[in-house]
C-alpha positions as CSV (number, residue, x, y, z in Angstrom):
1,M,-43.5,32.6,68.1
2,R,-46.2,31.5,70.5
3,T,-49.5,30.7,68.8
4,L,-53.1,30.9,70.1
5,P,-55.0,27.6,70.8
6,A,-57.3,26.7,67.9
7,S,-60.4,27.2,70.2
8,L,-59.3,30.8,71.0
9,V,-58.5,31.5,67.3
10,G,-62.1,30.4,66.4
11,L,-63.6,32.6,69.2
12,F,-61.5,35.5,68.0
13,L,-62.6,35.1,64.4
14,A,-66.2,34.8,65.5
15,L,-66.0,38.0,67.5
16,L,-64.2,39.7,64.7
17,S,-66.9,38.6,62.2
18,S,-69.6,39.8,64.6
19,S,-67.9,43.2,65.0
20,L,-67.5,43.7,61.3
21,S,-71.1,42.8,60.7
22,A,-72.2,45.3,63.3
23,A,-69.9,47.9,61.9
24,D,-71.1,47.6,58.3
25,G,-74.8,47.4,59.4
26,T,-75.4,43.8,58.3
27,K,-76.7,41.0,60.4
28,A,-74.6,37.8,60.8
29,P,-76.3,35.0,58.8
30,T,-78.2,32.4,60.8
31,A,-79.3,28.8,60.2
32,A,-82.8,30.2,59.3
33,D,-81.1,32.4,56.6
34,A,-79.4,29.3,55.2
35,H,-82.6,27.4,55.0
36,A,-84.3,30.3,53.2
37,F,-81.4,30.5,50.8
38,V,-81.7,26.8,50.0
39,E,-85.4,27.1,49.4
40,R,-84.9,30.1,47.0
41,M,-82.0,28.3,45.3
42,N,-84.0,25.2,44.6
43,A,-86.8,27.2,43.1
44,E,-84.4,29.1,40.9
45,Y,-82.5,26.0,40.0
46,R,-85.6,24.4,38.5
47,A,-86.2,27.4,36.2
48,Q,-82.5,27.7,35.1
49,Y,-82.3,24.0,34.5
50,L,-85.3,23.9,32.2
51,V,-83.9,26.5,29.8
52,A,-80.4,25.1,29.7
53,N,-81.6,21.5,29.3
54,A,-84.0,22.3,26.5
55,A,-81.3,24.1,24.6
56,E,-78.9,21.2,25.0
57,W,-81.6,18.7,23.9
58,V,-82.1,20.7,20.7
59,A,-78.4,21.2,20.1
60,E,-77.7,17.5,20.3
61,T,-80.7,16.3,18.3
62,Y,-80.4,19.1,15.6
63,I,-76.8,20.0,15.2
64,T,-76.4,23.4,13.4
65,G,-74.3,26.5,14.0
66,D,-77.5,28.2,15.3
67,T,-78.3,25.5,17.9
68,E,-74.6,25.4,18.9
69,M,-74.7,29.2,19.6
70,L,-78.0,29.0,21.5
71,T,-76.9,26.2,23.8
72,A,-73.6,28.0,24.4
73,R,-75.6,31.1,25.6
74,A,-78.1,29.0,27.6
75,N,-75.2,27.2,29.3
76,E,-73.4,30.5,29.9
77,A,-76.5,31.9,31.7
78,M,-76.8,28.7,33.8
79,L,-73.2,28.8,34.8
80,K,-73.3,32.5,35.7
81,W,-76.3,31.8,37.9
82,L,-74.6,28.8,39.5
83,S,-71.4,30.7,40.1
84,A,-73.3,33.6,41.7
85,K,-75.2,31.2,44.0
86,I,-72.0,29.4,45.0
87,D,-70.5,32.8,45.9
88,E,-73.6,33.7,47.9
89,S,-73.6,30.3,49.7
90,R,-70.2,30.9,51.1
91,R,-71.6,33.3,53.7
92,F,-73.0,30.2,55.4
93,D,-69.8,28.2,55.6
94,G,-69.1,28.9,59.3
95,V,-72.7,29.2,60.5
96,A,-73.6,26.9,63.4
97,G,-76.9,25.0,63.7
98,I,-77.7,24.6,60.0
99,D,-80.0,21.7,59.4
100,P,-78.0,18.7,58.0
101,K,-80.1,18.6,54.8
102,D,-79.5,22.3,54.2
103,R,-75.8,21.8,54.8
104,R,-75.7,19.0,52.3
105,A,-77.6,21.1,49.8
106,L,-75.0,23.9,50.2
107,D,-72.1,21.4,49.7
108,L,-73.7,19.8,46.6
109,L,-74.3,23.2,45.1
110,K,-70.6,23.6,44.5
111,L,-70.5,20.3,42.6
112,Q,-73.4,20.8,40.2
113,T,-71.4,21.1,37.1
114,A,-68.4,19.3,35.6
115,M,-67.6,22.6,33.9
116,P,-66.7,25.1,36.6
117,A,-67.3,28.6,35.4
118,P,-64.5,31.2,35.3
119,K,-65.5,34.4,37.0
120,D,-64.0,36.4,34.2
121,P,-67.0,37.1,31.9
122,A,-64.9,36.9,28.7
123,H,-63.4,33.6,29.8
124,L,-66.8,32.2,30.8
125,T,-68.2,33.0,27.3
126,E,-65.1,31.5,25.7
127,A,-65.5,28.3,27.8
128,T,-69.1,27.8,26.9
129,N,-68.4,28.5,23.2
130,L,-65.6,25.9,23.3
131,A,-67.9,23.3,25.0
132,S,-70.5,23.7,22.3
133,K,-67.9,23.6,19.6
134,L,-66.3,20.4,20.9
135,T,-69.7,18.7,21.3
136,A,-70.7,19.6,17.8
137,A,-67.4,18.5,16.3
138,Y,-67.9,15.1,17.8
139,G,-71.6,14.8,16.9
140,S,-71.1,15.8,13.3
141,G,-67.9,13.8,12.8
142,K,-67.5,11.7,9.8
143,Y,-64.7,9.9,8.0
144,C,-64.5,10.7,4.3
145,K,-62.0,8.9,2.1
146,D,-62.4,11.7,-0.4
147,D,-63.2,15.0,1.1
148,K,-64.6,16.2,-2.2
149,D,-67.0,13.3,-2.4
150,P,-69.8,13.2,0.2
151,A,-70.7,9.7,-0.9
152,S,-67.4,8.5,0.5
153,C,-68.2,9.7,4.0
154,R,-69.2,7.3,6.8
155,T,-70.7,8.1,10.2
156,L,-69.5,6.6,13.5
157,D,-72.4,4.1,13.3
158,Q,-71.2,2.8,9.9
159,L,-67.6,2.7,11.0
160,S,-68.5,0.9,14.2
161,E,-70.3,-1.8,12.2
162,V,-67.1,-2.5,10.3
163,L,-65.2,-3.1,13.5
164,A,-68.1,-5.1,14.9
165,N,-68.6,-7.5,12.0
166,D,-65.4,-7.4,9.8
167,R,-62.5,-9.4,11.1
168,D,-60.3,-8.3,8.3
169,W,-57.3,-6.5,9.8
170,D,-57.0,-3.8,7.1
171,H,-60.7,-3.1,6.9
172,A,-60.9,-2.6,10.6
173,L,-57.8,-0.5,10.6
174,D,-59.2,1.8,8.0
175,A,-62.4,2.4,9.9
176,W,-60.6,2.8,13.2
177,R,-58.0,5.3,11.9
178,G,-60.7,7.2,9.9
179,W,-62.8,7.9,13.0
180,H,-59.8,8.8,15.2
181,R,-59.0,11.6,12.8
182,V,-62.1,13.3,14.2
183,G,-60.1,14.0,17.4
184,R,-57.2,15.8,15.6
185,G,-59.2,18.9,14.9
186,M,-60.1,19.2,18.6
187,L,-56.6,19.4,20.1
188,K,-56.1,23.1,20.1
189,D,-59.6,23.8,21.4
190,Y,-59.4,21.1,24.1
191,T,-56.1,22.4,25.4
192,R,-57.6,25.9,25.8
193,F,-60.8,24.4,27.3
194,V,-58.7,22.7,30.0
195,E,-57.0,26.0,30.9
196,L,-60.4,27.7,31.3
197,L,-61.9,24.8,33.3
198,N,-59.0,24.9,35.7
199,E,-59.4,28.7,36.1
200,G,-63.1,28.0,37.0
201,A,-62.1,25.3,39.5
202,R,-59.6,27.6,41.2
203,D,-62.3,30.3,41.4
204,L,-64.3,27.8,43.4
205,G,-61.5,27.0,45.7
206,Y,-60.0,23.8,44.1
207,D,-56.5,23.5,42.8
208,N,-57.7,21.9,39.5
209,V,-60.7,20.3,37.9
210,G,-59.6,16.8,38.8
211,T,-59.6,17.6,42.5
212,M,-63.1,19.2,42.1
213,W,-64.5,16.1,40.4
214,R,-63.0,13.8,43.1
215,A,-64.5,16.0,45.8
216,G,-68.0,14.8,44.9
217,Y,-67.8,11.4,46.5
218,D,-68.4,12.1,50.2
219,M,-64.7,11.5,51.0
220,P,-61.5,13.5,50.6
221,P,-60.3,13.7,47.0
222,A,-57.0,11.9,47.7
223,E,-58.8,9.1,49.5
224,F,-61.2,8.6,46.6
225,A,-58.2,8.2,44.2
226,K,-56.9,5.5,46.5
227,E,-60.3,3.9,46.6
228,T,-60.4,3.5,42.8
229,D,-56.9,1.8,43.0
230,R,-58.2,-0.5,45.7
231,L,-61.2,-1.6,43.6
232,W,-59.0,-2.1,40.5
233,G,-56.7,-4.3,42.6
234,Q,-59.7,-6.6,43.4
235,V,-60.5,-7.2,39.7
236,Q,-57.2,-6.9,37.9
237,P,-56.3,-10.6,38.2
238,L,-59.5,-11.6,36.4
239,Y,-59.0,-9.0,33.7
240,G,-55.4,-10.2,33.2
241,Q,-56.6,-13.7,32.6
242,L,-59.2,-12.5,30.1
243,Q,-56.7,-10.3,28.2
244,C,-54.3,-13.2,28.0
245,Y,-56.9,-15.6,26.6
246,A,-58.2,-13.0,24.1
247,R,-54.7,-12.1,22.9
248,N,-53.7,-15.7,22.3
249,K,-56.9,-16.4,20.4
250,L,-56.5,-13.3,18.3
251,A,-52.9,-14.4,17.6
252,D,-54.3,-17.6,16.1
253,T,-56.3,-15.3,13.6
254,Y,-53.7,-12.6,12.9
255,G,-50.4,-14.4,13.4
256,A,-47.3,-12.3,12.9
257,R,-49.3,-9.0,12.7
258,M,-49.8,-9.2,16.5
259,P,-47.3,-7.1,18.6
260,K,-44.6,-9.1,20.4
261,D,-45.0,-7.2,23.6
262,G,-48.2,-8.9,24.7
263,T,-50.6,-6.1,23.9
264,I,-53.7,-6.2,21.7
265,P,-54.0,-3.7,18.9
266,A,-57.1,-1.5,19.7
267,H,-58.7,-1.9,16.3
268,I,-59.2,-5.6,16.4
269,T,-61.3,-5.8,19.6
270,G,-64.6,-5.3,17.7
271,N,-65.3,-1.9,19.3
272,M,-64.2,1.6,18.3
273,W,-62.7,2.3,21.7
274,A,-61.8,-1.2,22.7
275,Q,-63.9,-0.7,25.8
276,D,-66.2,-3.7,25.1
277,W,-65.1,-6.9,23.4
278,A,-68.5,-8.5,23.0
279,N,-68.2,-8.6,19.2
280,L,-65.3,-11.0,19.6
281,Y,-67.6,-13.5,21.2
282,P,-67.8,-15.8,18.1
283,L,-64.0,-16.0,18.1
284,L,-63.6,-16.4,21.9
285,Q,-66.6,-18.5,23.0
286,P,-65.4,-21.5,24.9
287,Y,-67.8,-24.0,23.2
288,P,-68.9,-22.7,19.8
289,G,-72.7,-23.0,19.1
290,V,-73.7,-24.1,22.6
291,G,-76.3,-22.0,24.3
292,N,-78.4,-20.4,21.6
293,L,-77.3,-16.9,22.4
294,D,-77.4,-15.2,19.0
295,V,-79.5,-12.2,20.0
296,D,-78.4,-10.1,17.0
297,A,-79.9,-12.7,14.6
298,R,-83.2,-12.7,16.5
299,L,-83.5,-8.9,16.5
300,E,-82.7,-8.6,12.9
301,A,-85.2,-11.3,12.0
302,Q,-87.9,-9.4,14.0
303,R,-87.1,-6.3,12.1
304,K,-87.2,-8.1,8.8
305,T,-90.6,-9.6,9.7
306,T,-91.9,-6.1,10.4
307,L,-90.6,-4.8,7.1
308,D,-92.0,-7.7,5.2
309,G,-95.4,-7.0,6.7
310,L,-95.3,-3.4,5.8
311,R,-94.3,-4.1,2.2
312,K,-97.1,-6.7,1.9
313,A,-99.7,-4.2,3.1
314,F,-98.5,-1.5,0.7
315,K,-100.9,-0.8,-2.1
316,G,-99.3,-0.8,-5.6
317,E,-95.6,-0.7,-6.6
318,P,-93.5,1.3,-4.1
319,T,-91.3,4.1,-5.5
320,P,-87.8,4.5,-4.2
321,L,-89.1,7.1,-1.8
322,D,-91.8,4.7,-0.6
323,V,-89.2,2.0,0.0
324,A,-87.2,4.4,2.1
325,A,-90.3,5.4,4.1
326,L,-91.2,1.7,4.6
327,E,-87.6,1.0,5.8
328,H,-87.8,3.9,8.2
329,D,-91.2,2.8,9.5
330,A,-89.9,-0.7,10.1
331,D,-86.9,0.7,12.0
332,M,-89.1,2.9,14.2
333,R,-91.5,0.1,15.0
334,N,-88.5,-2.1,15.8
335,A,-86.9,0.6,18.0
336,V,-90.2,1.1,19.9
337,A,-90.5,-2.7,20.4
338,M,-87.0,-2.8,21.8
339,V,-87.7,0.0,24.3
340,R,-91.0,-1.6,25.3
341,R,-89.2,-4.9,26.0
342,S,-86.9,-3.0,28.4
343,E,-89.9,-1.2,30.0
344,D,-91.5,-4.6,30.6
345,F,-88.7,-5.7,32.8
346,Y,-88.9,-2.7,35.0
347,T,-92.7,-2.8,35.3
348,S,-92.5,-6.5,36.1
349,I,-90.7,-5.7,39.4
350,G,-93.3,-3.1,40.3
351,F,-91.9,0.1,38.7
352,P,-94.5,2.4,37.1
353,P,-95.1,2.4,33.3
354,L,-93.4,5.1,31.3
355,P,-95.5,8.2,30.6
356,A,-96.9,8.4,27.1
357,S,-94.8,11.6,26.4
358,F,-91.7,9.4,26.6
359,Y,-92.4,7.7,23.3
360,D,-93.7,10.9,21.7
361,K,-90.6,13.0,22.6
362,S,-87.7,10.7,22.6
363,M,-85.3,10.4,19.7
364,L,-85.1,6.7,18.9
365,L,-83.5,6.7,15.4
366,R,-80.8,8.7,13.7
367,P,-82.6,11.6,11.9
368,R,-82.6,11.4,8.1
369,D,-82.4,15.1,7.5
370,R,-79.8,16.5,9.9
371,D,-76.8,15.7,12.0
372,A,-77.4,14.6,15.6
373,L,-75.3,13.3,18.4
374,C,-76.3,9.6,18.5
375,H,-74.4,8.7,21.7
376,A,-77.2,7.2,23.9
377,S,-78.3,9.3,26.8
378,A,-81.3,9.8,29.1
379,W,-82.9,13.2,29.9
380,P,-85.1,14.5,32.7
381,M,-86.3,17.6,30.9
382,D,-88.0,19.5,33.7
383,L,-87.0,18.6,37.3
384,G,-90.1,17.4,39.2
385,S,-92.1,16.4,36.1
386,T,-92.5,13.2,34.2
387,D,-91.1,14.5,30.9
388,M,-88.3,11.9,30.6
389,R,-86.7,11.0,27.3
390,I,-83.8,9.1,25.8
391,K,-81.7,10.1,22.8
392,M,-80.4,7.1,20.8
393,C,-80.0,5.9,17.3
394,I,-81.4,2.4,17.8
395,R,-80.3,-0.5,15.6
396,P,-81.6,-4.1,15.8
397,T,-78.5,-5.3,17.7
398,E,-77.8,-7.0,21.0
399,E,-75.6,-4.1,22.0
400,D,-78.3,-1.5,21.5
401,Q,-80.9,-3.7,23.2
402,Y,-78.7,-3.8,26.3
403,T,-78.0,-0.1,26.1
404,I,-81.7,0.5,26.3
405,Y,-81.9,-1.4,29.5
406,H,-79.1,0.8,30.8
407,E,-80.8,4.1,29.7
408,M,-84.0,3.0,31.2
409,G,-82.2,2.7,34.6
410,H,-81.5,6.5,34.4
411,V,-85.1,7.2,33.4
412,Y,-86.5,5.3,36.4
413,Y,-84.0,6.9,38.7
414,Y,-85.3,10.3,37.6
415,L,-88.9,9.1,38.2
416,A,-88.1,7.7,41.6
417,Y,-86.6,10.9,43.0
418,K,-88.5,13.5,41.0
419,D,-90.3,14.8,44.1
420,L,-87.1,15.7,46.0
421,P,-85.8,19.2,46.0
422,P,-83.9,19.8,42.7
423,I,-80.5,19.9,44.4
424,F,-81.1,16.3,45.6
425,Q,-82.3,15.1,42.2
426,G,-79.2,13.0,41.4
427,G,-77.6,9.7,42.1
428,A,-76.2,8.9,45.6
429,N,-73.0,9.3,43.6
430,D,-72.6,9.4,39.9
431,G,-71.6,5.7,39.8
432,F,-75.0,4.8,41.2
433,H,-76.8,6.5,38.3
434,E,-74.8,4.4,35.8
435,A,-75.2,1.2,37.8
436,I,-79.0,1.1,38.0
437,G,-79.8,-0.1,34.4
438,D,-76.7,-2.2,34.3
439,T,-77.9,-4.1,37.4
440,I,-81.0,-4.9,35.4
441,R,-78.8,-6.0,32.5
442,L,-77.2,-8.6,34.8
443,N,-80.6,-10.2,35.2
444,I,-80.8,-10.8,31.4
445,T,-79.9,-14.4,31.8
446,P,-80.1,-17.0,29.0
447,A,-83.3,-18.2,30.6
448,Y,-84.8,-14.7,30.5
449,L,-83.7,-14.2,26.9
450,A,-85.4,-17.5,25.9
451,R,-88.5,-16.3,27.8
452,I,-88.8,-13.1,25.7
453,D,-87.9,-14.9,22.5
454,L,-84.4,-13.3,22.0
455,A,-82.6,-16.7,22.3
456,G,-83.3,-20.3,21.9
457,K,-84.1,-22.6,24.8
458,A,-81.3,-22.0,27.3
459,G,-78.9,-24.7,27.9
460,S,-78.3,-25.5,31.6
461,D,-75.1,-27.5,31.3
462,D,-71.6,-26.2,32.2
463,K,-70.7,-25.5,28.6
464,A,-73.7,-23.2,28.0
465,M,-73.0,-21.5,31.3
466,L,-69.4,-20.8,30.4
467,N,-70.4,-19.4,27.1
468,A,-72.9,-17.1,28.8
469,Q,-70.2,-16.0,31.3
470,M,-67.7,-15.3,28.5
471,K,-70.2,-13.3,26.6
472,L,-70.9,-11.1,29.6
473,A,-67.2,-10.9,30.6
474,L,-66.3,-9.5,27.2
475,E,-68.7,-6.7,27.9
476,K,-68.2,-6.1,31.7
477,V,-64.8,-7.3,32.7
478,A,-63.1,-6.0,29.5
479,F,-64.6,-2.5,30.3
480,L,-63.2,-2.2,33.8
481,P,-59.7,-0.8,33.0
482,F,-61.1,1.5,30.3
483,G,-63.6,2.9,32.8
484,L,-60.8,3.7,35.1
485,L,-58.2,5.1,32.8
486,I,-60.2,7.9,31.1
487,D,-60.4,10.0,34.2
488,K,-56.9,8.9,35.3
489,W,-55.8,10.5,32.1
490,R,-57.9,13.6,32.7
491,W,-56.7,13.9,36.3
492,G,-53.2,14.1,34.8
493,V,-54.3,16.6,32.2
494,F,-55.9,18.8,34.8
495,D,-53.1,18.8,37.3
496,G,-50.5,19.3,34.6
497,S,-48.6,16.1,35.0
498,I,-49.6,15.3,31.4
499,A,-48.6,18.3,29.3
500,P,-50.5,19.3,26.1
501,D,-47.7,18.1,23.9
502,K,-48.0,14.7,25.7
503,Y,-51.8,14.3,25.7
504,N,-51.8,11.5,23.1
505,E,-48.7,9.9,24.5
506,G,-50.1,9.9,28.0
507,W,-53.3,8.4,26.7
508,W,-51.6,5.4,25.1
509,Q,-49.4,4.9,28.1
510,L,-52.4,4.5,30.3
511,R,-54.2,2.2,27.8
512,R,-51.1,0.0,27.7
513,T,-50.7,0.0,31.5
514,Y,-54.3,-0.8,32.4
515,Q,-55.8,-2.5,29.3
516,G,-52.8,-4.2,27.7
517,L,-53.7,-2.5,24.5
518,S,-51.6,-0.6,21.9
519,S,-52.3,1.8,19.1
520,P,-52.4,0.1,15.7
521,V,-50.7,3.1,14.1
522,A,-47.8,5.3,15.3
523,A,-49.5,7.9,17.4
524,T,-48.0,11.4,17.3
525,A,-48.3,14.6,19.4
526,A,-50.5,16.1,16.6
527,D,-53.0,13.3,17.2
528,F,-55.7,13.5,19.8
529,D,-57.2,10.0,20.1
530,P,-59.0,10.8,23.4
531,G,-61.2,13.2,21.3
532,A,-62.6,10.2,19.5
533,K,-64.4,9.2,22.7
534,N,-67.6,11.1,23.3
535,H,-67.1,11.8,27.0
536,V,-63.8,13.7,26.4
537,P,-65.0,16.5,24.0
538,T,-68.4,16.7,25.8
539,N,-66.6,16.9,29.2
540,V,-68.5,14.1,31.0
541,P,-66.6,12.6,34.0
542,Y,-66.0,8.9,33.3
543,M,-65.1,7.4,36.7
544,R,-68.8,6.9,37.2
545,Y,-68.7,4.1,34.7
546,F,-65.9,2.3,36.5
547,L,-67.7,2.6,39.8
548,A,-70.9,1.5,38.1
549,D,-69.2,-1.7,36.9
550,I,-68.3,-2.4,40.5
551,L,-71.6,-1.4,42.1
552,Q,-73.9,-3.2,39.7
553,F,-72.7,-6.6,40.8
554,Q,-72.9,-5.5,44.4
555,F,-76.5,-4.3,43.9
556,Y,-77.4,-7.4,41.9
557,R,-76.1,-9.8,44.6
558,S,-78.2,-8.0,47.2
559,L,-81.4,-7.9,45.0
560,C,-81.0,-11.7,44.4
561,D,-80.8,-12.2,48.1
562,A,-83.9,-10.0,48.6
563,A,-85.7,-12.2,46.0
564,G,-84.8,-15.3,48.0
565,Y,-82.8,-16.7,45.1
566,K,-80.6,-19.8,45.9
567,G,-78.1,-21.0,43.4
568,P,-75.2,-19.8,41.2
569,L,-75.2,-16.0,41.2
570,S,-74.9,-15.7,37.4
571,Q,-78.2,-17.5,36.9
572,C,-80.3,-15.2,39.0
573,S,-83.0,-13.0,37.5
574,I,-85.4,-10.9,39.6
575,Y,-87.8,-10.5,36.6
576,G,-91.3,-10.4,38.0
577,N,-90.1,-10.2,41.7
578,K,-91.8,-7.2,43.3
579,E,-90.1,-7.7,46.7
580,A,-86.7,-7.1,45.2
581,G,-88.2,-4.3,43.0
582,A,-89.6,-2.5,46.1
583,K,-86.2,-2.6,47.8
584,Y,-84.6,-1.2,44.6
585,W,-87.2,1.5,44.2
586,K,-86.7,2.6,47.8
587,M,-82.9,3.1,47.2
588,L,-83.6,5.0,44.0
589,S,-86.0,7.4,45.8
590,Q,-83.3,8.5,48.1
591,G,-81.6,10.4,45.3
592,A,-78.6,12.4,46.6
593,Q,-80.1,13.6,49.9
594,Q,-77.8,11.5,52.0
595,P,-74.1,10.3,51.7
596,W,-73.9,7.4,49.2
597,Q,-72.3,5.2,51.9
598,Q,-75.6,5.3,53.8
599,T,-77.7,4.6,50.7
600,L,-75.4,1.7,49.8
601,K,-75.7,0.2,53.3
602,E,-79.5,0.3,53.2
603,L,-79.5,-1.9,50.1
604,T,-76.4,-4.1,50.6
605,G,-75.7,-4.0,54.3
606,K,-72.2,-2.5,53.6
607,E,-70.9,1.1,53.4
608,D,-68.0,0.2,51.2
609,M,-67.9,-0.5,47.5
610,D,-66.8,-4.1,47.0
611,A,-65.8,-5.8,43.8
612,S,-65.9,-9.3,45.4
613,A,-69.4,-9.8,43.8
614,I,-67.7,-9.7,40.3
615,I,-65.3,-12.4,41.3
616,D,-68.2,-14.4,42.8
617,Y,-70.2,-14.0,39.6
618,F,-67.4,-15.0,37.2
619,A,-65.9,-17.7,39.4
620,P,-66.5,-20.5,36.9
621,L,-65.1,-18.5,34.0
622,Y,-62.1,-17.3,36.1
623,A,-61.1,-20.9,36.8
624,W,-61.6,-21.9,33.2
625,L,-59.5,-19.1,31.9
626,Q,-56.6,-20.0,34.3
627,E,-56.8,-23.5,32.9
628,Q,-56.8,-22.3,29.3
629,N,-53.8,-20.0,29.9
630,K,-51.5,-22.6,31.5
631,G,-48.2,-22.6,29.7
632,K,-49.2,-19.4,27.7
633,R,-47.4,-16.1,27.8
634,C,-49.6,-13.7,29.9
635,G,-49.0,-10.1,30.8
636,W,-47.6,-7.2,28.6
637,Q,-44.7,-4.9,28.6
């Protein structure tokens, strides 16, 4: 059958649309109508966001059945509004002459939530209820050896300390297995949650949620998936060498208990999710004791000094309640000092001081009287204002100190773009948002740590440098495959290639493939180990963290160039350099108002994400690892 040329088809459809509009008495939408819609949408967005965000803040800092219900209703209202606005925006899809900023706003509107709302009102209510229920289940999760004895219960913080500090195989296994039981109770709810999310994605025109998530990167979803594989290919050889070295050193400690297939059991990596191996540094450091990098000891000593001062100033003999109050006061002062330390770095490069409300309203310690979700996060409470907060249960540890630098990156991004229209108040892509604070983290060199009294005088010889590189690689390089695989798993869950009865099996297949890790226990279909990681039950896309791990080194290299730094990349710190800070702030102030490729080019000179900066940064360690692994069995089955 003969078909009409595409140009004639378009003309025919335009005439038909015009005829139908005239017939039903409506006027065809114009570019001016689109602009007016975007203006109204932005004004309404701010009001909707304020209520939903406040409800979520309370629900995560004060976990009860009541707050769970309230946040479910607030999120339901927000999603209903968003769904209605997306439907309304479709009338502008074929309108010519729309201002590029308005067109971008219309496109971004469809991607404002990771939880697409089903149009069916009953299904929408069910989805928001399940979202709140899953979040609460994770936030209130505990491991109780005896369910009848509350004293036997331990929180994630306490269990994580076991993995971080206790190298006993069985002790670590007990803590790891205990926390992962939290996921089991989520399996049925999560399976239904996936069905409802996919229904919402289809209502928005996507075949599944994974496709929708990948559509948010200014490129076709299929191309984005290929892009993540390309970036992984750049860094996989370095990770392979690190895994080989770590596995052989762990075999020296655990001997025959290590698997024969070349994998590392997840529970002996020092981290509950085996996403960060920094706690293995004492075991894996190339030159023990060289470099004065025991940040944990310095932080704990500072906290002890604070507590000793409070006890000395106390009048009389303190009661047990007084002792608890003094301990809490010391913890709070220590937490504030750790946040102030991070703020100092940002202000040293020309960023503004944090508003006083930040310290008044943030949650910096685990509450003593209620359950709260301690997973660190940053919050812009009211789009366009300076009410910025973080939620975190800060301990005097190196890990938490670096997490604060990371969360401050989010806060300063919020402050930089707060005057943009609400729809543009976001990262150039979500990987940018996660990379901002981590870029600052890369500037925390041994010399900087010594300057702020968190390390001894930094050594400048090759041994000290390799120790510093190993310490950071156990944090950054070890994370790369984990950052990639969580959403690889969810893409499979959403498109059905990983069936519900294979959720746990598919999870461990990916962990083996990408990380060279294995479960320390026989995983069954009744288990749901992905639920033991915050971002799965709370439905936060995770590819952003993989991209951030790439982008931060790319940003860092460009900022060091802007600062005029000459020397080994890993020894650069822009602390105090306002020229580099001005260039960074300019990038942050762009928000999401233009494609990320353009924003990236303005800072780095390149439109493509590029992992070569990671290889440049770790070049000395990479060469050292290859030498250490000569003659050793590397790789895994």
